[in-house]
Full PDB file with SEQRES, HELIX, SHEET, SSBOND, CRYST1, ORIGX, SCALE, CONECT and MASTER records, all heavy atoms in Angstrom:
SEQRES   1 A   49  MET ALA PHE LEU ALA ALA LEU LYS THR LEU VAL ARG GLU          
SEQRES   2 A   49  HIS PRO GLY VAL ALA LEU GLU LEU ALA GLY ALA GLY LEU          
SEQRES   3 A   49  LYS LYS ALA GLY THR GLU ILE LEU SER GLU MET LYS ALA          
SEQRES   4 A   49  ARG ILE GLY SER GLY ARG PRO GLU ARG ARG                      
HELIX    1 AA1 ALA A    2  GLU A   13  1                                  12    
HELIX    2 AA2 PRO A   15  GLY A   42  1                                  28    
CRYST1    1.000    1.000    1.000  90.00  90.00  90.00 P 1           1          
ORIGX1      1.000000  0.000000  0.000000        0.00000                         
ORIGX2      0.000000  1.000000  0.000000        0.00000                         
ORIGX3      0.000000  0.000000  1.000000        0.00000                         
SCALE1      1.000000  0.000000  0.000000        0.00000                         
SCALE2      0.000000  1.000000  0.000000        0.00000                         
SCALE3      0.000000  0.000000  1.000000        0.00000                         
ATOM      1  N   MET A   1     113.571  84.490 100.497  1.00  0.00           N  
ATOM      2  CA  MET A   1     114.145  83.353 101.180  1.00  0.00           C  
ATOM      3  C   MET A   1     115.264  83.790 102.134  1.00  0.00           C  
ATOM      4  O   MET A   1     115.414  83.211 103.193  1.00  0.00           O  
ATOM      5  CB  MET A   1     114.663  82.384 100.117  1.00  0.00           C  
ATOM      6  CG  MET A   1     114.718  80.982 100.552  1.00  0.00           C  
ATOM      7  SD  MET A   1     113.096  80.402 101.063  1.00  0.00           S  
ATOM      8  CE  MET A   1     113.439  78.722 101.204  1.00  0.00           C  
ATOM      9  N   ALA A   2     115.994  84.811 101.734  1.00  0.00           N  
ATOM     10  CA  ALA A   2     117.084  85.305 102.580  1.00  0.00           C  
ATOM     11  C   ALA A   2     116.528  85.895 103.882  1.00  0.00           C  
ATOM     12  O   ALA A   2     117.154  85.788 104.939  1.00  0.00           O  
ATOM     13  CB  ALA A   2     117.905  86.352 101.844  1.00  0.00           C  
ATOM     14  N   PHE A   3     115.331  86.485 103.795  1.00  0.00           N  
ATOM     15  CA  PHE A   3     114.712  87.068 104.977  1.00  0.00           C  
ATOM     16  C   PHE A   3     114.418  85.981 106.007  1.00  0.00           C  
ATOM     17  O   PHE A   3     114.659  86.167 107.202  1.00  0.00           O  
ATOM     18  CB  PHE A   3     113.410  87.785 104.597  1.00  0.00           C  
ATOM     19  CG  PHE A   3     112.627  88.234 105.788  1.00  0.00           C  
ATOM     20  CD1 PHE A   3     113.024  89.334 106.510  1.00  0.00           C  
ATOM     21  CD2 PHE A   3     111.485  87.553 106.188  1.00  0.00           C  
ATOM     22  CE1 PHE A   3     112.305  89.772 107.622  1.00  0.00           C  
ATOM     23  CE2 PHE A   3     110.753  87.959 107.296  1.00  0.00           C  
ATOM     24  CZ  PHE A   3     111.174  89.076 108.006  1.00  0.00           C  
ATOM     25  N   LEU A   4     113.916  84.855 105.547  1.00  0.00           N  
ATOM     26  CA  LEU A   4     113.613  83.760 106.475  1.00  0.00           C  
ATOM     27  C   LEU A   4     114.870  83.212 107.126  1.00  0.00           C  
ATOM     28  O   LEU A   4     114.861  82.860 108.311  1.00  0.00           O  
ATOM     29  CB  LEU A   4     112.849  82.651 105.753  1.00  0.00           C  
ATOM     30  CG  LEU A   4     111.445  83.004 105.300  1.00  0.00           C  
ATOM     31  CD1 LEU A   4     110.821  81.821 104.538  1.00  0.00           C  
ATOM     32  CD2 LEU A   4     110.577  83.383 106.473  1.00  0.00           C  
ATOM     33  N   ALA A   5     115.941  83.125 106.359  1.00  0.00           N  
ATOM     34  CA  ALA A   5     117.200  82.657 106.924  1.00  0.00           C  
ATOM     35  C   ALA A   5     117.711  83.630 107.983  1.00  0.00           C  
ATOM     36  O   ALA A   5     118.190  83.215 109.048  1.00  0.00           O  
ATOM     37  CB  ALA A   5     118.243  82.482 105.816  1.00  0.00           C  
ATOM     38  N   ALA A   6     117.589  84.928 107.712  1.00  0.00           N  
ATOM     39  CA  ALA A   6     118.022  85.937 108.687  1.00  0.00           C  
ATOM     40  C   ALA A   6     117.143  85.886 109.943  1.00  0.00           C  
ATOM     41  O   ALA A   6     117.641  86.000 111.056  1.00  0.00           O  
ATOM     42  CB  ALA A   6     117.968  87.317 108.056  1.00  0.00           C  
ATOM     43  N   LEU A   7     115.852  85.697 109.735  1.00  0.00           N  
ATOM     44  CA  LEU A   7     114.939  85.599 110.877  1.00  0.00           C  
ATOM     45  C   LEU A   7     115.246  84.368 111.716  1.00  0.00           C  
ATOM     46  O   LEU A   7     115.260  84.422 112.958  1.00  0.00           O  
ATOM     47  CB  LEU A   7     113.492  85.547 110.377  1.00  0.00           C  
ATOM     48  CG  LEU A   7     112.406  85.545 111.426  1.00  0.00           C  
ATOM     49  CD1 LEU A   7     112.478  86.807 112.283  1.00  0.00           C  
ATOM     50  CD2 LEU A   7     111.035  85.444 110.755  1.00  0.00           C  
ATOM     51  N   LYS A   8     115.525  83.264 111.077  1.00  0.00           N  
ATOM     52  CA  LYS A   8     115.877  82.032 111.771  1.00  0.00           C  
ATOM     53  C   LYS A   8     117.145  82.228 112.602  1.00  0.00           C  
ATOM     54  O   LYS A   8     117.206  81.822 113.772  1.00  0.00           O  
ATOM     55  CB  LYS A   8     116.077  80.909 110.755  1.00  0.00           C  
ATOM     56  CG  LYS A   8     116.418  79.580 111.355  1.00  0.00           C  
ATOM     57  CD  LYS A   8     116.570  78.545 110.260  1.00  0.00           C  
ATOM     58  CE  LYS A   8     117.041  77.211 110.782  1.00  0.00           C  
ATOM     59  NZ  LYS A   8     117.242  76.230 109.701  1.00  0.00           N  
ATOM     60  N   THR A   9     118.129  82.894 112.027  1.00  0.00           N  
ATOM     61  CA  THR A   9     119.374  83.151 112.739  1.00  0.00           C  
ATOM     62  C   THR A   9     119.137  84.083 113.917  1.00  0.00           C  
ATOM     63  O   THR A   9     119.676  83.856 115.000  1.00  0.00           O  
ATOM     64  CB  THR A   9     120.415  83.779 111.791  1.00  0.00           C  
ATOM     65  OG1 THR A   9     120.644  82.885 110.694  1.00  0.00           O  
ATOM     66  CG2 THR A   9     121.736  84.043 112.487  1.00  0.00           C  
ATOM     67  N   LEU A  10     118.317  85.108 113.703  1.00  0.00           N  
ATOM     68  CA  LEU A  10     118.019  86.048 114.782  1.00  0.00           C  
ATOM     69  C   LEU A  10     117.361  85.324 115.952  1.00  0.00           C  
ATOM     70  O   LEU A  10     117.757  85.508 117.101  1.00  0.00           O  
ATOM     71  CB  LEU A  10     117.097  87.159 114.273  1.00  0.00           C  
ATOM     72  CG  LEU A  10     116.624  88.160 115.309  1.00  0.00           C  
ATOM     73  CD1 LEU A  10     117.789  89.002 115.826  1.00  0.00           C  
ATOM     74  CD2 LEU A  10     115.547  89.050 114.735  1.00  0.00           C  
ATOM     75  N   VAL A  11     116.374  84.498 115.668  1.00  0.00           N  
ATOM     76  CA  VAL A  11     115.660  83.780 116.719  1.00  0.00           C  
ATOM     77  C   VAL A  11     116.581  82.801 117.441  1.00  0.00           C  
ATOM     78  O   VAL A  11     116.539  82.690 118.663  1.00  0.00           O  
ATOM     79  CB  VAL A  11     114.410  83.068 116.146  1.00  0.00           C  
ATOM     80  CG1 VAL A  11     113.810  82.124 117.163  1.00  0.00           C  
ATOM     81  CG2 VAL A  11     113.387  84.086 115.678  1.00  0.00           C  
ATOM     82  N   ARG A  12     117.413  82.116 116.687  1.00  0.00           N  
ATOM     83  CA  ARG A  12     118.291  81.107 117.285  1.00  0.00           C  
ATOM     84  C   ARG A  12     119.397  81.755 118.122  1.00  0.00           C  
ATOM     85  O   ARG A  12     119.693  81.288 119.227  1.00  0.00           O  
ATOM     86  CB  ARG A  12     118.930  80.258 116.182  1.00  0.00           C  
ATOM     87  CG  ARG A  12     119.718  79.092 116.742  1.00  0.00           C  
ATOM     88  CD  ARG A  12     120.398  78.207 115.714  1.00  0.00           C  
ATOM     89  NE  ARG A  12     119.630  78.006 114.504  1.00  0.00           N  
ATOM     90  CZ  ARG A  12     120.119  78.258 113.274  1.00  0.00           C  
ATOM     91  NH1 ARG A  12     121.327  78.723 113.108  1.00  0.00           N  
ATOM     92  NH2 ARG A  12     119.367  78.035 112.210  1.00  0.00           N  
ATOM     93  N   GLU A  13     120.006  82.825 117.623  1.00  0.00           N  
ATOM     94  CA  GLU A  13     121.168  83.407 118.308  1.00  0.00           C  
ATOM     95  C   GLU A  13     120.820  84.533 119.254  1.00  0.00           C  
ATOM     96  O   GLU A  13     121.587  84.821 120.167  1.00  0.00           O  
ATOM     97  CB  GLU A  13     122.181  83.873 117.261  1.00  0.00           C  
ATOM     98  CG  GLU A  13     122.756  82.711 116.446  1.00  0.00           C  
ATOM     99  CD  GLU A  13     123.806  83.148 115.456  1.00  0.00           C  
ATOM    100  OE1 GLU A  13     124.272  84.307 115.525  1.00  0.00           O  
ATOM    101  OE2 GLU A  13     124.163  82.320 114.598  1.00  0.00           O  
ATOM    102  N   HIS A  14     119.698  85.197 119.027  1.00  0.00           N  
ATOM    103  CA  HIS A  14     119.300  86.329 119.869  1.00  0.00           C  
ATOM    104  C   HIS A  14     117.807  86.267 120.159  1.00  0.00           C  
ATOM    105  O   HIS A  14     117.037  87.113 119.708  1.00  0.00           O  
ATOM    106  CB  HIS A  14     119.644  87.652 119.158  1.00  0.00           C  
ATOM    107  CG  HIS A  14     121.059  87.772 118.727  1.00  0.00           C  
ATOM    108  ND1 HIS A  14     122.083  88.006 119.612  1.00  0.00           N  
ATOM    109  CD2 HIS A  14     121.638  87.667 117.503  1.00  0.00           C  
ATOM    110  CE1 HIS A  14     123.221  88.062 118.952  1.00  0.00           C  
ATOM    111  NE2 HIS A  14     122.977  87.835 117.669  1.00  0.00           N  
ATOM    112  N   PRO A  15     117.365  85.275 120.933  1.00  0.00           N  
ATOM    113  CA  PRO A  15     115.931  85.133 121.164  1.00  0.00           C  
ATOM    114  C   PRO A  15     115.296  86.312 121.919  1.00  0.00           C  
ATOM    115  O   PRO A  15     114.152  86.645 121.672  1.00  0.00           O  
ATOM    116  CB  PRO A  15     115.825  83.835 121.984  1.00  0.00           C  
ATOM    117  CG  PRO A  15     117.172  83.628 122.558  1.00  0.00           C  
ATOM    118  CD  PRO A  15     118.139  84.260 121.621  1.00  0.00           C  
ATOM    119  N   GLY A  16     116.049  86.943 122.783  1.00  0.00           N  
ATOM    120  CA  GLY A  16     115.510  88.095 123.511  1.00  0.00           C  
ATOM    121  C   GLY A  16     115.198  89.263 122.591  1.00  0.00           C  
ATOM    122  O   GLY A  16     114.144  89.902 122.699  1.00  0.00           O  
ATOM    123  N   VAL A  17     116.092  89.524 121.676  1.00  0.00           N  
ATOM    124  CA  VAL A  17     115.893  90.602 120.712  1.00  0.00           C  
ATOM    125  C   VAL A  17     114.713  90.261 119.806  1.00  0.00           C  
ATOM    126  O   VAL A  17     113.877  91.113 119.517  1.00  0.00           O  
ATOM    127  CB  VAL A  17     117.163  90.850 119.877  1.00  0.00           C  
ATOM    128  CG1 VAL A  17     116.901  91.845 118.763  1.00  0.00           C  
ATOM    129  CG2 VAL A  17     118.305  91.326 120.758  1.00  0.00           C  
ATOM    130  N   ALA A  18     114.642  89.020 119.364  1.00  0.00           N  
ATOM    131  CA  ALA A  18     113.535  88.597 118.508  1.00  0.00           C  
ATOM    132  C   ALA A  18     112.205  88.762 119.223  1.00  0.00           C  
ATOM    133  O   ALA A  18     111.219  89.208 118.624  1.00  0.00           O  
ATOM    134  CB  ALA A  18     113.738  87.137 118.071  1.00  0.00           C  
ATOM    135  N   LEU A  19     112.176  88.431 120.513  1.00  0.00           N  
ATOM    136  CA  LEU A  19     110.947  88.574 121.290  1.00  0.00           C  
ATOM    137  C   LEU A  19     110.554  90.044 121.441  1.00  0.00           C  
ATOM    138  O   LEU A  19     109.368  90.389 121.326  1.00  0.00           O  
ATOM    139  CB  LEU A  19     111.121  87.924 122.658  1.00  0.00           C  
ATOM    140  CG  LEU A  19     109.916  87.865 123.557  1.00  0.00           C  
ATOM    141  CD1 LEU A  19     108.794  87.075 122.887  1.00  0.00           C  
ATOM    142  CD2 LEU A  19     110.268  87.230 124.884  1.00  0.00           C  
ATOM    143  N   GLU A  20     111.529  90.916 121.666  1.00  0.00           N  
ATOM    144  CA  GLU A  20     111.243  92.340 121.760  1.00  0.00           C  
ATOM    145  C   GLU A  20     110.696  92.887 120.442  1.00  0.00           C  
ATOM    146  O   GLU A  20     109.754  93.693 120.432  1.00  0.00           O  
ATOM    147  CB  GLU A  20     112.495  93.114 122.167  1.00  0.00           C  
ATOM    148  CG  GLU A  20     112.865  92.941 123.621  1.00  0.00           C  
ATOM    149  CD  GLU A  20     114.036  93.811 124.019  1.00  0.00           C  
ATOM    150  OE1 GLU A  20     114.106  94.960 123.538  1.00  0.00           O  
ATOM    151  OE2 GLU A  20     114.863  93.345 124.799  1.00  0.00           O  
ATOM    152  N   LEU A  21     111.282  92.463 119.343  1.00  0.00           N  
ATOM    153  CA  LEU A  21     110.790  92.908 118.030  1.00  0.00           C  
ATOM    154  C   LEU A  21     109.375  92.424 117.760  1.00  0.00           C  
ATOM    155  O   LEU A  21     108.539  93.173 117.252  1.00  0.00           O  
ATOM    156  CB  LEU A  21     111.727  92.411 116.918  1.00  0.00           C  
ATOM    157  CG  LEU A  21     113.087  93.099 116.820  1.00  0.00           C  
ATOM    158  CD1 LEU A  21     113.968  92.377 115.800  1.00  0.00           C  
ATOM    159  CD2 LEU A  21     112.922  94.554 116.451  1.00  0.00           C  
ATOM    160  N   ALA A  22     109.102  91.185 118.117  1.00  0.00           N  
ATOM    161  CA  ALA A  22     107.757  90.640 117.929  1.00  0.00           C  
ATOM    162  C   ALA A  22     106.761  91.397 118.802  1.00  0.00           C  
ATOM    163  O   ALA A  22     105.651  91.739 118.359  1.00  0.00           O  
ATOM    164  CB  ALA A  22     107.737  89.155 118.261  1.00  0.00           C  
ATOM    165  N   GLY A  23     107.134  91.687 120.041  1.00  0.00           N  
ATOM    166  CA  GLY A  23     106.250  92.433 120.939  1.00  0.00           C  
ATOM    167  C   GLY A  23     105.985  93.837 120.422  1.00  0.00           C  
ATOM    168  O   GLY A  23     104.840  94.325 120.480  1.00  0.00           O  
ATOM    169  N   ALA A  24     107.010  94.495 119.896  1.00  0.00           N  
ATOM    170  CA  ALA A  24     106.823  95.840 119.337  1.00  0.00           C  
ATOM    171  C   ALA A  24     105.886  95.806 118.132  1.00  0.00           C  
ATOM    172  O   ALA A  24     105.039  96.687 117.961  1.00  0.00           O  
ATOM    173  CB  ALA A  24     108.173  96.431 118.954  1.00  0.00           C  
ATOM    174  N   GLY A  25     106.039  94.785 117.306  1.00  0.00           N  
ATOM    175  CA  GLY A  25     105.161  94.646 116.145  1.00  0.00           C  
ATOM    176  C   GLY A  25     103.720  94.401 116.534  1.00  0.00           C  
ATOM    177  O   GLY A  25     102.803  94.981 115.961  1.00  0.00           O  
ATOM    178  N   LEU A  26     103.503  93.562 117.541  1.00  0.00           N  
ATOM    179  CA  LEU A  26     102.151  93.305 118.018  1.00  0.00           C  
ATOM    180  C   LEU A  26     101.527  94.543 118.641  1.00  0.00           C  
ATOM    181  O   LEU A  26     100.338  94.811 118.472  1.00  0.00           O  
ATOM    182  CB  LEU A  26     102.148  92.149 119.011  1.00  0.00           C  
ATOM    183  CG  LEU A  26     102.407  90.759 118.424  1.00  0.00           C  
ATOM    184  CD1 LEU A  26     102.584  89.742 119.544  1.00  0.00           C  
ATOM    185  CD2 LEU A  26     101.285  90.365 117.491  1.00  0.00           C  
ATOM    186  N   LYS A  27     102.335  95.297 119.360  1.00  0.00           N  
ATOM    187  CA  LYS A  27     101.832  96.536 119.972  1.00  0.00           C  
ATOM    188  C   LYS A  27     101.403  97.509 118.889  1.00  0.00           C  
ATOM    189  O   LYS A  27     100.344  98.133 118.976  1.00  0.00           O  
ATOM    190  CB  LYS A  27     102.915  97.161 120.847  1.00  0.00           C  
ATOM    191  CG  LYS A  27     102.468  98.439 121.518  1.00  0.00           C  
ATOM    192  CD  LYS A  27     103.565  99.021 122.383  1.00  0.00           C  
ATOM    193  CE  LYS A  27     103.115 100.349 122.973  1.00  0.00           C  
ATOM    194  NZ  LYS A  27     104.172 100.985 123.756  1.00  0.00           N  
ATOM    195  N   LYS A  28     102.208  97.669 117.846  1.00  0.00           N  
ATOM    196  CA  LYS A  28     101.881  98.571 116.754  1.00  0.00           C  
ATOM    197  C   LYS A  28     100.611  98.109 116.041  1.00  0.00           C  
ATOM    198  O   LYS A  28      99.741  98.925 115.731  1.00  0.00           O  
ATOM    199  CB  LYS A  28     103.051  98.629 115.767  1.00  0.00           C  
ATOM    200  CG  LYS A  28     102.835  99.490 114.568  1.00  0.00           C  
ATOM    201  CD  LYS A  28     102.753 100.944 114.922  1.00  0.00           C  
ATOM    202  CE  LYS A  28     102.673 101.785 113.658  1.00  0.00           C  
ATOM    203  NZ  LYS A  28     102.380 103.165 113.940  1.00  0.00           N  
ATOM    204  N   ALA A  29     100.504  96.819 115.797  1.00  0.00           N  
ATOM    205  CA  ALA A  29      99.310  96.288 115.129  1.00  0.00           C  
ATOM    206  C   ALA A  29      98.068  96.524 115.982  1.00  0.00           C  
ATOM    207  O   ALA A  29      97.020  96.922 115.462  1.00  0.00           O  
ATOM    208  CB  ALA A  29      99.485  94.803 114.836  1.00  0.00           C  
ATOM    209  N   GLY A  30      98.179  96.292 117.272  1.00  0.00           N  
ATOM    210  CA  GLY A  30      97.044  96.510 118.172  1.00  0.00           C  
ATOM    211  C   GLY A  30      96.633  97.978 118.210  1.00  0.00           C  
ATOM    212  O   GLY A  30      95.437  98.291 118.207  1.00  0.00           O  
ATOM    213  N   THR A  31      97.596  98.864 118.238  1.00  0.00           N  
ATOM    214  CA  THR A  31      97.310 100.295 118.236  1.00  0.00           C  
ATOM    215  C   THR A  31      96.586 100.701 116.956  1.00  0.00           C  
ATOM    216  O   THR A  31      95.623 101.465 116.993  1.00  0.00           O  
ATOM    217  CB  THR A  31      98.617 101.100 118.364  1.00  0.00           C  
ATOM    218  OG1 THR A  31      99.271 100.716 119.579  1.00  0.00           O  
ATOM    219  CG2 THR A  31      98.360 102.598 118.409  1.00  0.00           C  
ATOM    220  N   GLU A  32      97.035 100.178 115.824  1.00  0.00           N  
ATOM    221  CA  GLU A  32      96.403 100.503 114.546  1.00  0.00           C  
ATOM    222  C   GLU A  32      94.972  99.962 114.484  1.00  0.00           C  
ATOM    223  O   GLU A  32      94.074 100.621 113.980  1.00  0.00           O  
ATOM    224  CB  GLU A  32      97.229  99.935 113.390  1.00  0.00           C  
ATOM    225  CG  GLU A  32      98.560 100.625 113.203  1.00  0.00           C  
ATOM    226  CD  GLU A  32      98.429 102.090 112.809  1.00  0.00           C  
ATOM    227  OE1 GLU A  32      97.530 102.421 112.010  1.00  0.00           O  
ATOM    228  OE2 GLU A  32      99.210 102.889 113.326  1.00  0.00           O  
ATOM    229  N   ILE A  33      94.780  98.751 114.977  1.00  0.00           N  
ATOM    230  CA  ILE A  33      93.438  98.166 114.977  1.00  0.00           C  
ATOM    231  C   ILE A  33      92.497  98.998 115.839  1.00  0.00           C  
ATOM    232  O   ILE A  33      91.366  99.280 115.423  1.00  0.00           O  
ATOM    233  CB  ILE A  33      93.488  96.703 115.455  1.00  0.00           C  
ATOM    234  CG1 ILE A  33      94.149  95.818 114.398  1.00  0.00           C  
ATOM    235  CG2 ILE A  33      92.094  96.178 115.779  1.00  0.00           C  
ATOM    236  CD1 ILE A  33      94.461  94.426 114.864  1.00  0.00           C  
ATOM    237  N   LEU A  34      92.932  99.370 117.029  1.00  0.00           N  
ATOM    238  CA  LEU A  34      92.083 100.189 117.901  1.00  0.00           C  
ATOM    239  C   LEU A  34      91.772 101.537 117.271  1.00  0.00           C  
ATOM    240  O   LEU A  34      90.645 102.020 117.353  1.00  0.00           O  
ATOM    241  CB  LEU A  34      92.743 100.383 119.270  1.00  0.00           C  
ATOM    242  CG  LEU A  34      92.773  99.163 120.165  1.00  0.00           C  
ATOM    243  CD1 LEU A  34      93.554  99.457 121.437  1.00  0.00           C  
ATOM    244  CD2 LEU A  34      91.357  98.728 120.524  1.00  0.00           C  
ATOM    245  N   SER A  35      92.750 102.128 116.643  1.00  0.00           N  
ATOM    246  CA  SER A  35      92.538 103.405 115.974  1.00  0.00           C  
ATOM    247  C   SER A  35      91.505 103.287 114.862  1.00  0.00           C  
ATOM    248  O   SER A  35      90.608 104.128 114.713  1.00  0.00           O  
ATOM    249  CB  SER A  35      93.859 103.913 115.409  1.00  0.00           C  
ATOM    250  OG  SER A  35      93.689 105.078 114.664  1.00  0.00           O  
ATOM    251  N   GLU A  36      91.607 102.227 114.079  1.00  0.00           N  
ATOM    252  CA  GLU A  36      90.665 101.987 112.993  1.00  0.00           C  
ATOM    253  C   GLU A  36      89.256 101.729 113.533  1.00  0.00           C  
ATOM    254  O   GLU A  36      88.274 102.246 112.999  1.00  0.00           O  
ATOM    255  CB  GLU A  36      91.117 100.794 112.158  1.00  0.00           C  
ATOM    256  CG  GLU A  36      90.234 100.452 110.987  1.00  0.00           C  
ATOM    257  CD  GLU A  36      90.247 101.485 109.881  1.00  0.00           C  
ATOM    258  OE1 GLU A  36      91.236 102.226 109.782  1.00  0.00           O  
ATOM    259  OE2 GLU A  36      89.266 101.558 109.127  1.00  0.00           O  
ATOM    260  N   MET A  37      89.163 100.962 114.601  1.00  0.00           N  
ATOM    261  CA  MET A  37      87.847 100.683 115.192  1.00  0.00           C  
ATOM    262  C   MET A  37      87.210 101.958 115.735  1.00  0.00           C  
ATOM    263  O   MET A  37      86.016 102.196 115.530  1.00  0.00           O  
ATOM    264  CB  MET A  37      87.975  99.637 116.303  1.00  0.00           C  
ATOM    265  CG  MET A  37      88.261  98.255 115.793  1.00  0.00           C  
ATOM    266  SD  MET A  37      88.574  97.040 117.101  1.00  0.00           S  
ATOM    267  CE  MET A  37      87.082  97.103 118.042  1.00  0.00           C  
ATOM    268  N   LYS A  38      87.989 102.794 116.402  1.00  0.00           N  
ATOM    269  CA  LYS A  38      87.462 104.049 116.931  1.00  0.00           C  
ATOM    270  C   LYS A  38      86.972 104.942 115.804  1.00  0.00           C  
ATOM    271  O   LYS A  38      85.940 105.594 115.908  1.00  0.00           O  
ATOM    272  CB  LYS A  38      88.531 104.776 117.752  1.00  0.00           C  
ATOM    273  CG  LYS A  38      88.771 104.155 119.103  1.00  0.00           C  
ATOM    274  CD  LYS A  38      89.854 104.911 119.854  1.00  0.00           C  
ATOM    275  CE  LYS A  38      90.162 104.266 121.170  1.00  0.00           C  
ATOM    276  NZ  LYS A  38      91.250 104.971 121.873  1.00  0.00           N  
ATOM    277  N   ALA A  39      87.719 104.979 114.711  1.00  0.00           N  
ATOM    278  CA  ALA A  39      87.334 105.811 113.569  1.00  0.00           C  
ATOM    279  C   ALA A  39      86.015 105.315 112.963  1.00  0.00           C  
ATOM    280  O   ALA A  39      85.149 106.104 112.611  1.00  0.00           O  
ATOM    281  CB  ALA A  39      88.440 105.809 112.514  1.00  0.00           C  
ATOM    282  N   ARG A  40      85.887 104.008 112.854  1.00  0.00           N  
ATOM    283  CA  ARG A  40      84.653 103.462 112.260  1.00  0.00           C  
ATOM    284  C   ARG A  40      83.457 103.647 113.193  1.00  0.00           C  
ATOM    285  O   ARG A  40      82.362 103.944 112.734  1.00  0.00           O  
ATOM    286  CB  ARG A  40      84.830 101.986 111.939  1.00  0.00           C  
ATOM    287  CG  ARG A  40      85.741 101.787 110.750  1.00  0.00           C  
ATOM    288  CD  ARG A  40      85.831 100.341 110.369  1.00  0.00           C  
ATOM    289  NE  ARG A  40      86.765 100.183 109.272  1.00  0.00           N  
ATOM    290  CZ  ARG A  40      86.625  99.275 108.335  1.00  0.00           C  
ATOM    291  NH1 ARG A  40      85.638  98.433 108.363  1.00  0.00           N  
ATOM    292  NH2 ARG A  40      87.515  99.200 107.366  1.00  0.00           N  
ATOM    293  N   ILE A  41      83.658 103.462 114.477  1.00  0.00           N  
ATOM    294  CA  ILE A  41      82.564 103.648 115.435  1.00  0.00           C  
ATOM    295  C   ILE A  41      82.191 105.127 115.514  1.00  0.00           C  
ATOM    296  O   ILE A  41      81.023 105.474 115.542  1.00  0.00           O  
ATOM    297  CB  ILE A  41      82.968 103.103 116.817  1.00  0.00           C  
ATOM    298  CG1 ILE A  41      83.056 101.590 116.761  1.00  0.00           C  
ATOM    299  CG2 ILE A  41      81.973 103.544 117.894  1.00  0.00           C  
ATOM    300  CD1 ILE A  41      83.676 100.952 118.004  1.00  0.00           C  
ATOM    301  N   GLY A  42      83.190 105.983 115.521  1.00  0.00           N  
ATOM    302  CA  GLY A  42      82.952 107.419 115.628  1.00  0.00           C  
ATOM    303  C   GLY A  42      82.259 108.012 114.414  1.00  0.00           C  
ATOM    304  O   GLY A  42      81.577 109.035 114.524  1.00  0.00           O  
ATOM    305  N   SER A  43      82.423 107.385 113.263  1.00  0.00           N  
ATOM    306  CA  SER A  43      81.821 107.943 112.051  1.00  0.00           C  
ATOM    307  C   SER A  43      80.307 107.671 112.022  1.00  0.00           C  
ATOM    308  O   SER A  43      79.592 108.258 111.233  1.00  0.00           O  
ATOM    309  CB  SER A  43      82.477 107.368 110.803  1.00  0.00           C  
ATOM    310  OG  SER A  43      82.231 105.974 110.691  1.00  0.00           O  
ATOM    311  N   GLY A  44      79.839 106.783 112.845  1.00  0.00           N  
ATOM    312  CA  GLY A  44      78.412 106.489 112.911  1.00  0.00           C  
ATOM    313  C   GLY A  44      77.965 105.581 111.769  1.00  0.00           C  
ATOM    314  O   GLY A  44      78.741 105.137 110.944  1.00  0.00           O  
ATOM    315  N   ARG A  45      76.685 105.366 111.779  1.00  0.00           N  
ATOM    316  CA  ARG A  45      76.105 104.469 110.768  1.00  0.00           C  
ATOM    317  C   ARG A  45      75.981 105.219 109.442  1.00  0.00           C  
ATOM    318  O   ARG A  45      75.481 106.334 109.399  1.00  0.00           O  
ATOM    319  CB  ARG A  45      74.736 104.019 111.246  1.00  0.00           C  
ATOM    320  CG  ARG A  45      74.124 102.986 110.395  1.00  0.00           C  
ATOM    321  CD  ARG A  45      72.855 102.494 111.018  1.00  0.00           C  
ATOM    322  NE  ARG A  45      72.287 101.476 110.161  1.00  0.00           N  
ATOM    323  CZ  ARG A  45      71.232 100.781 110.447  1.00  0.00           C  
ATOM    324  NH1 ARG A  45      70.596 100.991 111.579  1.00  0.00           N  
ATOM    325  NH2 ARG A  45      70.773  99.851 109.635  1.00  0.00           N  
ATOM    326  N   PRO A  46      76.394 104.607 108.360  1.00  0.00           N  
ATOM    327  CA  PRO A  46      76.262 105.294 107.068  1.00  0.00           C  
ATOM    328  C   PRO A  46      74.794 105.467 106.700  1.00  0.00           C  
ATOM    329  O   PRO A  46      73.939 104.651 107.026  1.00  0.00           O  
ATOM    330  CB  PRO A  46      76.944 104.329 106.080  1.00  0.00           C  
ATOM    331  CG  PRO A  46      77.245 103.098 106.816  1.00  0.00           C  
ATOM    332  CD  PRO A  46      77.008 103.323 108.269  1.00  0.00           C  
ATOM    333  N   GLU A  47      74.505 106.583 106.073  1.00  0.00           N  
ATOM    334  CA  GLU A  47      73.126 106.870 105.671  1.00  0.00           C  
ATOM    335  C   GLU A  47      72.703 105.980 104.521  1.00  0.00           C  
ATOM    336  O   GLU A  47      73.491 105.654 103.644  1.00  0.00           O  
ATOM    337  CB  GLU A  47      73.005 108.318 105.234  1.00  0.00           C  
ATOM    338  CG  GLU A  47      73.263 109.295 106.363  1.00  0.00           C  
ATOM    339  CD  GLU A  47      73.111 110.737 105.890  1.00  0.00           C  
ATOM    340  OE1 GLU A  47      72.453 110.964 104.870  1.00  0.00           O  
ATOM    341  OE2 GLU A  47      73.691 111.604 106.549  1.00  0.00           O  
ATOM    342  N   ARG A  48      71.448 105.588 104.541  1.00  0.00           N  
ATOM    343  CA  ARG A  48      70.919 104.786 103.439  1.00  0.00           C  
ATOM    344  C   ARG A  48      70.431 105.714 102.352  1.00  0.00           C  
ATOM    345  O   ARG A  48      69.805 106.729 102.619  1.00  0.00           O  
ATOM    346  CB  ARG A  48      69.779 103.910 103.909  1.00  0.00           C  
ATOM    347  CG  ARG A  48      70.251 102.870 104.889  1.00  0.00           C  
ATOM    348  CD  ARG A  48      69.119 101.991 105.294  1.00  0.00           C  
ATOM    349  NE  ARG A  48      69.609 101.049 106.290  1.00  0.00           N  
ATOM    350  CZ  ARG A  48      69.077  99.865 106.441  1.00  0.00           C  
ATOM    351  NH1 ARG A  48      68.075  99.471 105.728  1.00  0.00           N  
ATOM    352  NH2 ARG A  48      69.549  99.059 107.368  1.00  0.00           N  
ATOM    353  N   ARG A  49      70.714 105.353 101.119  1.00  0.00           N  
ATOM    354  CA  ARG A  49      70.312 106.213  99.993  1.00  0.00           C  
ATOM    355  C   ARG A  49      69.285 105.529  99.180  1.00  0.00           C  
ATOM    356  O   ARG A  49      69.114 104.419  99.056  1.00  0.00           O  
ATOM    357  CB  ARG A  49      71.504 106.544  99.140  1.00  0.00           C  
ATOM    358  CG  ARG A  49      72.496 107.357  99.938  1.00  0.00           C  
ATOM    359  CD  ARG A  49      73.674 107.722  99.083  1.00  0.00           C  
ATOM    360  NE  ARG A  49      74.634 108.366  99.938  1.00  0.00           N  
ATOM    361  CZ  ARG A  49      75.733 108.886  99.526  1.00  0.00           C  
ATOM    362  NH1 ARG A  49      76.022 108.886  98.260  1.00  0.00           N  
ATOM    363  NH2 ARG A  49      76.574 109.444 100.343  1.00  0.00           N  
TER     364      ARG A  49                                                      
MASTER        0    0    0    2    0    0    0    6  363    1    0    4          
END                                                                             
C-alpha cells in the first residue's frame, strides 16, 4: 500500500519523472519481448517424438 501512495505522490508532484520512468520500463519490456521472440523463432520447430 505504501508503494501506491509513493507512486501517487510521484505522479502528482513530478509527472515528467514518472513519465520517463514509465517509458524506460516499457522500453525494457519491449526489448525483453523481442529477445524472447527471436530466441523462440531461431530455435526452430520442436521435433515430434
